[in-house]
A tleap script that builds the chain and sets N, CA, C and O, in Angstrom:
source leaprc.protein.ff14SB
mol = sequence {
  NMET LYS SER ARG LEU LYS GLU VAL MET ASP
  GLU ARG GLY ILE LYS GLN SER HIE PHE VAL
  LYS LYS TYR GLY ILE SER ALA LYS THR MET
  SER THR LEU TYR ARG GLY THR ILE PRO THR
  LEU GLN ASN ALA TYR ILE ILE ALA LYS GLU
  LEU GLY LEU PRO ILE GLU GLU ILE TRP TYR
  ASP ASP ILE ASN LYS TYR ILE LYS LYS PRO
  LYS PRO GLN LYS CTHR
}
set mol.1.N position { 3.888 21.601 -48.998 }
set mol.1.CA position { 5.195 21.069 -48.595 }
set mol.1.C position { 4.865 20.094 -47.471 }
set mol.1.O position { 3.903 20.309 -46.733 }
set mol.2.N position { 5.623 19.059 -47.332 }
set mol.2.CA position { 5.525 18.083 -46.162 }
set mol.2.C position { 6.805 18.030 -45.328 }
set mol.2.O position { 7.892 18.329 -45.822 }
set mol.3.N position { 6.670 17.664 -44.116 }
set mol.3.CA position { 7.883 17.597 -43.209 }
set mol.3.C position { 7.996 16.182 -42.655 }
set mol.3.O position { 7.004 15.535 -42.321 }
set mol.4.N position { 9.263 15.723 -42.571 }
set mol.4.CA position { 9.552 14.432 -41.850 }
set mol.4.C position { 10.334 14.687 -40.611 }
set mol.4.O position { 10.885 13.743 -40.046 }
set mol.5.N position { 10.420 15.894 -40.154 }
set mol.5.CA position { 11.272 16.329 -39.066 }
set mol.5.C position { 10.895 15.476 -37.781 }
set mol.5.O position { 11.776 14.911 -37.133 }
set mol.6.N position { 9.643 15.408 -37.460 }
set mol.6.CA position { 9.190 14.749 -36.216 }
set mol.6.C position { 9.585 13.186 -36.333 }
set mol.6.O position { 10.054 12.599 -35.358 }
set mol.7.N position { 9.377 12.549 -37.553 }
set mol.7.CA position { 9.792 11.172 -37.739 }
set mol.7.C position { 11.298 11.010 -37.570 }
set mol.7.O position { 11.744 10.123 -36.843 }
set mol.8.N position { 12.066 11.832 -38.214 }
set mol.8.CA position { 13.549 11.718 -38.038 }
set mol.8.C position { 14.021 11.878 -36.641 }
set mol.8.O position { 14.831 11.091 -36.152 }
set mol.9.N position { 13.477 12.988 -35.924 }
set mol.9.CA position { 13.922 13.209 -34.601 }
set mol.9.C position { 13.441 12.091 -33.671 }
set mol.9.O position { 14.160 11.746 -32.734 }
set mol.10.N position { 12.308 11.538 -33.882 }
set mol.10.CA position { 11.826 10.441 -33.078 }
set mol.10.C position { 12.648 9.259 -33.213 }
set mol.10.O position { 13.010 8.632 -32.218 }
set mol.11.N position { 12.988 8.893 -34.491 }
set mol.11.CA position { 13.789 7.722 -34.832 }
set mol.11.C position { 15.170 7.775 -34.119 }
set mol.11.O position { 15.719 6.772 -33.662 }
set mol.12.N position { 15.675 9.014 -34.065 }
set mol.12.CA position { 17.064 9.175 -33.569 }
set mol.12.C position { 17.078 9.573 -32.062 }
set mol.12.O position { 18.150 9.755 -31.485 }
set mol.13.N position { 15.952 9.699 -31.468 }
set mol.13.CA position { 15.815 10.107 -30.114 }
set mol.13.C position { 16.273 11.459 -29.721 }
set mol.13.O position { 16.708 11.713 -28.598 }
set mol.14.N position { 16.161 12.316 -30.679 }
set mol.14.CA position { 16.682 13.777 -30.544 }
set mol.14.C position { 15.476 14.605 -30.037 }
set mol.14.O position { 14.405 14.602 -30.643 }
set mol.15.N position { 15.693 15.333 -28.875 }
set mol.15.CA position { 14.665 16.240 -28.323 }
set mol.15.C position { 14.732 17.614 -29.036 }
set mol.15.O position { 15.765 18.055 -29.539 }
set mol.16.N position { 13.551 18.241 -29.035 }
set mol.16.CA position { 13.522 19.590 -29.588 }
set mol.16.C position { 14.521 20.540 -28.788 }
set mol.16.O position { 15.141 21.402 -29.412 }
set mol.17.N position { 14.668 20.403 -27.536 }
set mol.17.CA position { 15.503 21.175 -26.750 }
set mol.17.C position { 16.909 21.063 -27.158 }
set mol.17.O position { 17.653 21.967 -26.777 }
set mol.18.N position { 17.366 20.187 -27.810 }
set mol.18.CA position { 18.713 20.032 -28.366 }
set mol.18.C position { 19.002 21.182 -29.310 }
set mol.18.O position { 20.072 21.788 -29.246 }
set mol.19.N position { 18.106 21.473 -30.141 }
set mol.19.CA position { 18.227 22.549 -31.093 }
set mol.19.C position { 18.102 23.978 -30.428 }
set mol.19.O position { 18.690 24.982 -30.829 }
set mol.20.N position { 17.292 23.915 -29.408 }
set mol.20.CA position { 17.040 25.294 -28.649 }
set mol.20.C position { 18.329 25.638 -27.957 }
set mol.20.O position { 18.755 26.791 -28.014 }
set mol.21.N position { 18.986 24.671 -27.291 }
set mol.21.CA position { 20.190 24.845 -26.504 }
set mol.21.C position { 21.409 25.129 -27.406 }
set mol.21.O position { 22.152 26.090 -27.203 }
set mol.22.N position { 21.578 24.241 -28.418 }
set mol.22.CA position { 22.776 24.310 -29.141 }
set mol.22.C position { 22.812 25.445 -30.168 }
set mol.22.O position { 23.856 26.069 -30.354 }
set mol.23.N position { 21.676 25.724 -30.843 }
set mol.23.CA position { 21.621 26.743 -31.845 }
set mol.23.C position { 20.707 27.986 -31.613 }
set mol.23.O position { 20.599 28.869 -32.464 }
set mol.24.N position { 20.095 28.006 -30.489 }
set mol.24.CA position { 19.331 29.133 -30.124 }
set mol.24.C position { 18.055 29.392 -30.990 }
set mol.24.O position { 17.532 30.497 -31.135 }
set mol.25.N position { 17.642 28.260 -31.526 }
set mol.25.CA position { 16.277 28.295 -32.196 }
set mol.25.C position { 15.270 28.379 -31.031 }
set mol.25.O position { 15.405 27.629 -30.064 }
set mol.26.N position { 14.296 29.243 -31.096 }
set mol.26.CA position { 13.378 29.325 -30.050 }
set mol.26.C position { 12.537 28.038 -29.866 }
set mol.26.O position { 12.264 27.273 -30.790 }
set mol.27.N position { 12.148 27.876 -28.550 }
set mol.27.CA position { 11.342 26.591 -28.317 }
set mol.27.C position { 9.984 26.673 -28.967 }
set mol.27.O position { 9.421 25.630 -29.300 }
set mol.28.N position { 9.425 27.845 -29.167 }
set mol.28.CA position { 8.172 27.937 -29.842 }
set mol.28.C position { 8.374 27.628 -31.327 }
set mol.28.O position { 7.504 26.968 -31.896 }
set mol.29.N position { 9.426 28.041 -31.986 }
set mol.29.CA position { 9.786 27.698 -33.338 }
set mol.29.C position { 10.005 26.221 -33.565 }
set mol.29.O position { 9.505 25.633 -34.524 }
set mol.30.N position { 10.780 25.625 -32.640 }
set mol.30.CA position { 11.065 24.161 -32.693 }
set mol.30.C position { 9.745 23.425 -32.604 }
set mol.30.O position { 9.511 22.473 -33.348 }
set mol.31.N position { 8.916 23.840 -31.737 }
set mol.31.CA position { 7.520 23.181 -31.450 }
set mol.31.C position { 6.740 23.159 -32.749 }
set mol.31.O position { 6.203 22.132 -33.165 }
set mol.32.N position { 6.695 24.293 -33.358 }
set mol.32.CA position { 5.872 24.358 -34.564 }
set mol.32.C position { 6.518 23.529 -35.806 }
set mol.32.O position { 5.825 22.906 -36.611 }
set mol.33.N position { 7.845 23.599 -35.852 }
set mol.33.CA position { 8.542 22.778 -36.944 }
set mol.33.C position { 8.310 21.367 -36.563 }
set mol.33.O position { 7.963 20.596 -37.458 }
set mol.34.N position { 8.447 20.948 -35.422 }
set mol.34.CA position { 8.147 19.466 -34.958 }
set mol.34.C position { 6.762 18.995 -35.377 }
set mol.34.O position { 6.517 17.835 -35.707 }
set mol.35.N position { 5.831 20.035 -35.336 }
set mol.35.CA position { 4.446 19.602 -35.660 }
set mol.35.C position { 4.187 19.714 -37.131 }
set mol.35.O position { 3.076 19.432 -37.580 }
set mol.36.N position { 5.230 20.138 -37.949 }
set mol.36.CA position { 5.066 20.001 -39.421 }
set mol.36.C position { 5.124 21.313 -40.286 }
set mol.36.O position { 4.948 21.268 -41.503 }
set mol.37.N position { 5.377 22.480 -39.614 }
set mol.37.CA position { 5.445 23.709 -40.381 }
set mol.37.C position { 6.679 23.816 -41.100 }
set mol.37.O position { 7.629 23.075 -40.849 }
set mol.38.N position { 6.710 24.728 -42.005 }
set mol.38.CA position { 7.947 24.849 -42.972 }
set mol.38.C position { 8.816 25.970 -42.356 }
set mol.38.O position { 8.377 27.068 -42.012 }
set mol.39.N position { 10.242 25.520 -42.248 }
set mol.39.CA position { 11.142 26.498 -41.522 }
set mol.39.C position { 11.642 27.568 -42.538 }
set mol.39.O position { 11.400 27.515 -43.744 }
set mol.40.N position { 12.324 28.489 -41.958 }
set mol.40.CA position { 13.056 29.442 -42.720 }
set mol.40.C position { 14.189 28.705 -43.361 }
set mol.40.O position { 14.536 27.624 -42.885 }
set mol.41.N position { 14.802 29.218 -44.425 }
set mol.41.CA position { 16.016 28.507 -45.031 }
set mol.41.C position { 17.089 28.397 -44.001 }
set mol.41.O position { 17.717 27.341 -43.927 }
set mol.42.N position { 17.375 29.456 -43.144 }
set mol.42.CA position { 18.408 29.313 -42.067 }
set mol.42.C position { 18.196 28.142 -41.163 }
set mol.42.O position { 19.053 27.271 -41.018 }
set mol.43.N position { 16.974 28.136 -40.524 }
set mol.43.CA position { 16.658 27.027 -39.683 }
set mol.43.C position { 16.747 25.642 -40.342 }
set mol.43.O position { 17.224 24.681 -39.737 }
set mol.44.N position { 16.290 25.565 -41.561 }
set mol.44.CA position { 16.235 24.272 -42.288 }
set mol.44.C position { 17.681 23.849 -42.494 }
set mol.44.O position { 18.016 22.675 -42.338 }
set mol.45.N position { 18.493 24.752 -42.825 }
set mol.45.CA position { 19.926 24.567 -43.051 }
set mol.45.C position { 20.614 23.951 -41.760 }
set mol.45.O position { 21.277 22.915 -41.806 }
set mol.46.N position { 20.397 24.673 -40.625 }
set mol.46.CA position { 20.969 24.310 -39.350 }
set mol.46.C position { 20.469 22.855 -38.960 }
set mol.46.O position { 21.274 22.006 -38.578 }
set mol.47.N position { 19.186 22.614 -39.062 }
set mol.47.CA position { 18.609 21.349 -38.668 }
set mol.47.C position { 19.119 20.202 -39.591 }
set mol.47.O position { 19.462 19.120 -39.114 }
set mol.48.N position { 19.156 20.446 -40.822 }
set mol.48.CA position { 19.525 19.409 -41.737 }
set mol.48.C position { 21.047 19.132 -41.615 }
set mol.48.O position { 21.464 17.986 -41.780 }
set mol.49.N position { 21.858 20.127 -41.339 }
set mol.49.CA position { 23.262 19.745 -41.090 }
set mol.49.C position { 23.478 19.021 -39.790 }
set mol.49.O position { 24.308 18.113 -39.745 }
set mol.50.N position { 22.786 19.365 -38.736 }
set mol.50.CA position { 22.896 18.699 -37.442 }
set mol.50.C position { 22.431 17.223 -37.590 }
set mol.50.O position { 22.997 16.287 -37.025 }
set mol.51.N position { 21.322 17.098 -38.420 }
set mol.51.CA position { 20.787 15.650 -38.642 }
set mol.51.C position { 21.624 14.922 -39.688 }
set mol.51.O position { 21.418 13.723 -39.875 }
set mol.52.N position { 22.597 15.604 -40.412 }
set mol.52.CA position { 23.285 14.932 -41.436 }
set mol.52.C position { 22.446 14.472 -42.714 }
set mol.52.O position { 22.779 13.523 -43.423 }
set mol.53.N position { 21.416 15.192 -42.901 }
set mol.53.CA position { 20.585 14.944 -44.081 }
set mol.53.C position { 20.404 16.080 -44.982 }
set mol.53.O position { 20.446 17.218 -44.515 }
set mol.54.N position { 20.203 15.876 -46.259 }
set mol.54.CA position { 19.944 17.046 -47.175 }
set mol.54.C position { 18.513 17.568 -46.805 }
set mol.54.O position { 17.599 16.803 -46.496 }
set mol.55.N position { 18.394 18.891 -46.861 }
set mol.55.CA position { 17.171 19.553 -46.579 }
set mol.55.C position { 15.973 18.846 -47.265 }
set mol.55.O position { 14.931 18.669 -46.633 }
set mol.56.N position { 16.101 18.469 -48.462 }
set mol.56.CA position { 14.922 17.965 -49.154 }
set mol.56.C position { 14.578 16.515 -48.767 }
set mol.56.O position { 13.602 15.954 -49.268 }
set mol.57.N position { 15.426 15.878 -47.827 }
set mol.57.CA position { 14.990 14.584 -47.236 }
set mol.57.C position { 14.072 14.852 -46.013 }
set mol.57.O position { 13.264 13.994 -45.657 }
set mol.58.N position { 14.192 16.015 -45.382 }
set mol.58.CA position { 13.405 16.356 -44.312 }
set mol.58.C position { 12.099 17.078 -44.679 }
set mol.58.O position { 11.037 16.714 -44.173 }
set mol.59.N position { 12.159 18.075 -45.534 }
set mol.59.CA position { 11.028 18.733 -46.071 }
set mol.59.C position { 10.965 18.567 -47.505 }
set mol.59.O position { 11.967 18.798 -48.181 }
set mol.60.N position { 9.793 18.156 -48.076 }
set mol.60.CA position { 9.757 17.770 -49.451 }
set mol.60.C position { 8.414 18.041 -50.021 }
set mol.60.O position { 7.447 18.236 -49.285 }
set mol.61.N position { 8.331 18.058 -51.330 }
set mol.61.CA position { 7.079 18.291 -52.017 }
set mol.61.C position { 7.243 17.665 -53.405 }
set mol.61.O position { 8.349 17.353 -53.846 }
set mol.62.N position { 6.072 17.490 -54.088 }
set mol.62.CA position { 6.025 16.966 -55.441 }
set mol.62.C position { 6.200 18.187 -56.384 }
set mol.62.O position { 5.255 18.920 -56.677 }
set mol.63.N position { 7.445 18.358 -56.833 }
set mol.63.CA position { 7.698 19.452 -57.655 }
set mol.63.C position { 6.866 19.457 -59.047 }
set mol.63.O position { 6.666 20.496 -59.675 }
set mol.64.N position { 6.453 18.325 -59.414 }
set mol.64.CA position { 5.586 18.228 -60.628 }
set mol.64.C position { 4.301 19.065 -60.567 }
set mol.64.O position { 3.822 19.560 -61.587 }
set mol.65.N position { 3.814 19.195 -59.494 }
set mol.65.CA position { 2.655 19.979 -59.368 }
set mol.65.C position { 2.743 21.491 -59.678 }
set mol.65.O position { 1.753 22.191 -59.887 }
set mol.66.N position { 4.055 21.939 -59.687 }
set mol.66.CA position { 4.271 23.307 -59.829 }
set mol.66.C position { 4.654 23.598 -61.376 }
set mol.66.O position { 4.609 24.751 -61.807 }
set mol.67.N position { 5.002 22.594 -62.128 }
set mol.67.CA position { 5.333 22.710 -63.426 }
set mol.67.C position { 4.122 22.982 -64.352 }
set mol.67.O position { 3.215 22.151 -64.381 }
set mol.68.N position { 4.063 23.997 -65.041 }
set mol.68.CA position { 2.923 24.324 -65.975 }
set mol.68.C position { 3.059 23.416 -67.162 }
set mol.68.O position { 4.104 23.338 -67.808 }
set mol.69.N position { 1.899 22.684 -67.448 }
set mol.69.CA position { 1.788 21.946 -68.553 }
set mol.69.C position { 1.241 22.651 -69.762 }
set mol.69.O position { 0.245 23.365 -69.652 }
set mol.70.N position { 1.885 22.470 -70.973 }
set mol.70.CA position { 1.309 23.226 -72.131 }
set mol.70.C position { -0.122 22.717 -72.394 }
set mol.70.O position { -0.461 21.552 -72.186 }
set mol.71.N position { -0.900 23.639 -72.848 }
set mol.71.CA position { -2.292 23.258 -73.263 }
set mol.71.C position { -2.221 22.655 -74.662 }
set mol.71.O position { -1.483 23.132 -75.525 }
set mol.72.N position { -2.991 21.613 -74.865 }
set mol.72.CA position { -3.039 20.905 -76.002 }
set mol.72.C position { -3.415 21.894 -77.204 }
set mol.72.O position { -4.304 22.734 -77.062 }
set mol.73.N position { -2.773 21.768 -78.263 }
set mol.73.CA position { -2.976 22.582 -79.475 }
set mol.73.C position { -4.130 22.035 -80.232 }
set mol.73.O position { -4.228 20.817 -80.380 }
set mol.74.N position { -5.050 22.893 -80.744 }
set mol.74.CA position { -6.136 22.428 -81.566 }
set mol.74.C position { -5.585 22.510 -83.069 }
set mol.74.O position { -4.842 23.378 -83.526 }
set mol.75.N position { -6.103 21.450 -83.699 }
set mol.75.CA position { -5.637 21.291 -85.067 }
set mol.75.C position { -6.787 21.539 -86.026 }
set mol.75.O position { -6.607 21.454 -87.241 }
savepdb mol mol.pdb
quit
């Protein structure tokens, strides 16, 4: 999974401390999220709502790599 959180926050001039003060997300957690780790669903929801973006526009992955492809049948 990949994160665009740093990019979005930098574009908007939002500091990590904004989320720490307003929502009580710990400074350590915000720091790791800013560096690209994957959040809990609760933190992802809070951050996405505050940024006005769907969660999947901040944290994303190629879903196709998880889909099992059928094995070719021998004839």
